[in-house]
N, C-alpha and C positions, 0 to 999 in steps of 0.2 A: 124401723122408722127413724129418719135422721132428725136429730134435735136442731131446732133453729138457733142460730147464733144471734143473741141480743146484746146490745151495748148499754152501759149505764149512762144516763143523762141527768144532770143536776137541774132541779126545778126549785127555785130560780137558779141561774147559772152560779157556779162556784165562784167565778170571778166577781160577780155582783155581791155575793155574801162577804167575800174577803175585802172588797173595796168599802163596803158599808162598815165593817168592823174596824178597818184602819181609820176611817174618818171619825168614827165614834171614839176610838182610842186617842186620836190626836197625834199619832206618830206611827212609825213603821211597826208592823206586827213581828213577833218573834217566830222562830221555826215552830216552837211548840204551839203557839196560838194558831198559826196557819193549819197545822195538822189537826188540832182539836176542832176547828171550824169545819174542816173537811169531814171528819168522823161523825159530826153531829148533823151534817146537812142531809136533806132528803133528795133522793134520786129515784128515777123510774127506769125500767128496762124497755128499750125501744128497738125496733127493726133498724138496721144500719141506714137504710134509705131514708126512713123517717127522721132519724137523728141528724142525718146530713141536711135534710130540708130545714129542720129547726135551726141548725147552725147557720145556714145561709140567711134565714130570716133574722137571726140575731146580729149578723154582720161580723162575727168573730168566732174563732175556735176557743172553746172554754178551756180552763186550766186542766192539765192532765192530772187526775187524782193520784196516780201512782208515783208521780214526781212533783208533788204539789208545791213544795218549797221553791224549787228551782224554776218551775214553769210559771209560777205566780208572777215572777219578775218580768215575764214577757208582756203581761197586761197591766202591771201595777200602776205605772204612770198614766196609761191610757184610761184606766178605770177611776183612779183616785184624783187625777189632776195634780198630784203632788210629785215634783221632780221635773226632769227635762227629757223630752223625746228628742231623738236625733234630727239633724238637718244636714243637708249637703251644701257645702260652700266651695265653689270652684273659683280659682284665680287664673285669669288669662291676661297675657301681656301682648303688646304690640305698639304700633305707632298711633298718631292722632286719627288717621283715617280709619283704622281698625276700631278705635274707641267710639267714633261717631256711628259707624255702621252697626257695631254691637249694641249700642244703646238704642238705636232705632229698632233693631230686631227684638230686643228684650222688652221694649215698651209695647210693641205691637202684640207680643205674646203675653203681656201682663205678668212678666217674671221679675221678681224682686232683684235689684242689682245696685251696684255702686261703682262709679267711675272715679279713679284717682290718677294722680300724676306718677312720674317715675319714682322708684324706690331703690336707693343704692344698695339695700340689703337683699334685693330680690334674687340675684344670682346665687348667693350663698344659701338662700332658702330653698331654691330649686335643687341645687346640688345635694343638700342634706336630705331632700325628699325623694331623690331618684330611686326608682324601683330596684329592689335588690335581687328579686328572683329572676327576672328577665330584663336586665339593664338595656335601656334604649335611649337614654338621654345623651345624645351625641354632641360633638363639638359645634355643629351647626345650631343645635338647640341652645347651647351655652352662649354663643354669639348673639342669638336672637333675644335671649333674656337680658344679657348684659347691655344691649343697645336699645332696650324698650324705652318708650317715652310715656306710655299710659298703661294702667292696669284696670281691669274690669273684674269685679267680684259678683258672682251669680249665686243667689241663695234660694234653696228650696224652702217650702214651708216645713215645719216640724211634722214628722210622720210616725205612724205606729209600725209595729213589727209586721203586721199584715199588709201594709201598703209599701213596705220598704223596697222590694224588688222592682215594682212598677215605677216608683219614684227614682230609684237609682238609674234605671234604664232611660227614663225620660230626661234626667239631668245629663247623662252621658250623651244622649242624642243632641241636646241643646249645646253642650260643649263642642261636639263635633261640628255642628253648624257654624258656631262662632269661629272655629279654627279654619273651616273650609270656605264658607260663604263670605265671611268678613275678614279673612286673611289674618286670623290671630297667629301670633308667633309661637306661643307655648302655653301649656296649661298644667296646673296641679290641683289636687284636691286638698283643701285646707282642713277638712273634717277628719282626715286620716293621715295626712302628711305624706302623700305619695305623688310623684311626678313621673311622667313618661315623655319620650320624644313625641313630637307632633304626629309623625307618621304612625307611631304605635297607638296613640289615642284614637286616630281614625280607624285603624284596624280593629281595635277593641270595640268601638261603637258599632261597626258593621257586624262583628261576630255576636255581640250581645243581642242583636235583633233577629238572629237566625232561629229557625224552628227547632233545631237540635238542642235539647235541654241541657245536656252536659257541656256542649260547646258554648252555649249562651251563658251558662253559669260560670264556666271557667273564665270567660271574658269579663264578667261582672266582678269576680274575685280579683282578677289581675288589675282591673281598673281602680278598685277602691280599697283594697286591703294591703297594707304594708307589713312585710315580715321578711326575715326575722329581725325584730328589734330586741335589744338586750343589754344586760350589764354583766358583771362578772359571775353572777349566780344563776340568772334565768334568761329565757327568751320568750317573746310573746308576739301576738299580732295586734294590729290596730286597724279598725275599719269594718269589722263584721257587723257592728251596730247599724251601719249604713245599709246593710242587706238584711236587717231584722233578726240577727242571730248573735249568740254570745261569741266573744273573742276566745283566743286560746293562749295557754301559757304552759311552760315546762321548765323545770330546773335543768341546768346544763349537765348535771350529773346523770340525768335520765337518758340523754341521747349522746351519741358519740361525737357528732360534729354538726356544724351549721347546715351542711347539705342534708343530713338526715332530718334535722328539725324542719327545714324548708319543705322537704318532701312530705313529711307527716302533716304539717300545717296545711299545705296546699291540698292534699288528698282529703283531709277531714273537712275543710271548708267546703269543698265541692260536694262531698258526701252530704253534709248538713243541708245544703241548698237543693241539690239535684235529686238525691235519693230520698231524703226525709221529706223535703218540701213542706207543704202545709198539711199533708195527709198523715205523716208519721212524726214521731217524736223520739229524739235520742235522750234517754233518761240518764240522769246523773248516776255515776257509778258503773255504767256499762263499759264494755271494753271495745277497743278498735285496733285494727292493724291495716296497713296500706295494702298488703297482699299476703298470700299464704307463706311467703318466704321472709316476711318482715316481722320484727318483734311486735308483740301485742301489749297495749298499754291500757290502763284504766283511766277514764276521763270523768272527773268529778266536778260538778258545778260549784262555783263560788261567786260572791259579789265582785264587781269590778273594783280594783284598787289602783292607786297610783295617780289618778286624775280626780280633780274636783268635779262634782256633779254638773256644774254649769260649763265645763270645758267641752270643746268640740270632740275631743278624743274619748270622753267618758262613755262607757257602754252600759246603759240602764238594764240591759238584758243579761249582764254578768259575763262570766267566762268559764271555760272548761280547763281544768288543770290536769295535765297528763302525768301519770306516775307509773313506775314499774309494777308489774304484778308480783305478789309475794312468791318466793321460791318454795315449792312444795317438796317436803322430804321424800 
């Protein structure tokens, strides 16, 4: 007789228990407190289908008990209301006709926006934000930005991790419409500091709407995640919060060169979104390699650092730090 596989379900949700404890405490819980709350919480064993139905009725996936400290941060701001959820801010430039058409479109769609005049720092900003993995910001794009007379900023509402992918794709589609239908000259994402050429943005918008999960995910990562960003000691990503996932960081000593870093970051970002999705969870401390011939690294979750919590670049979902595996004798 085959034993039925049951899954543990917390009643009430573990996220609700942690949120209530944090509100009562009046500040963030410690790792030890989060673990103790999990250990003392009541759960029942359910059939997977029943557990899935309950999750759907709740409207969110509960905290993973085996990775409670890291995964709590996926829901912490959503549950407690303390902190800042991400939002996508797009900056598009063009002439006065573009600004008028863009404003009409955005008003009709009831999308938050702001119209401004020319900014002499705009070209420098776009050049600094140019995508580093697949450069596409061409001379024609530079001329278009340098000669702009108006800028339009398009803002999404703040969104949860669970709503991130849908929001990102919707905002990318809006940006593409402004570029194509309203003759926008150029666009960059202020929330992650990334810019592409106009043609590339339109290509990414089309790809992100395709049914192939990996292709659509790769387009979303290319559109919104800037990497590798770095200093003398480390390299990191910025923008995975816009897709509802932690960002990535690695010390330069861990990887041989920027190309290897870019490949690792790109592969892992797509893996988190396409392979793990909402169904699976990559637990802190697990290992990862791009393929069988590549080195394997341990990815450990840690809080986001380097940005203030109210900055666009701050990732409330944290980040994974890659480190070498210890050499076994």
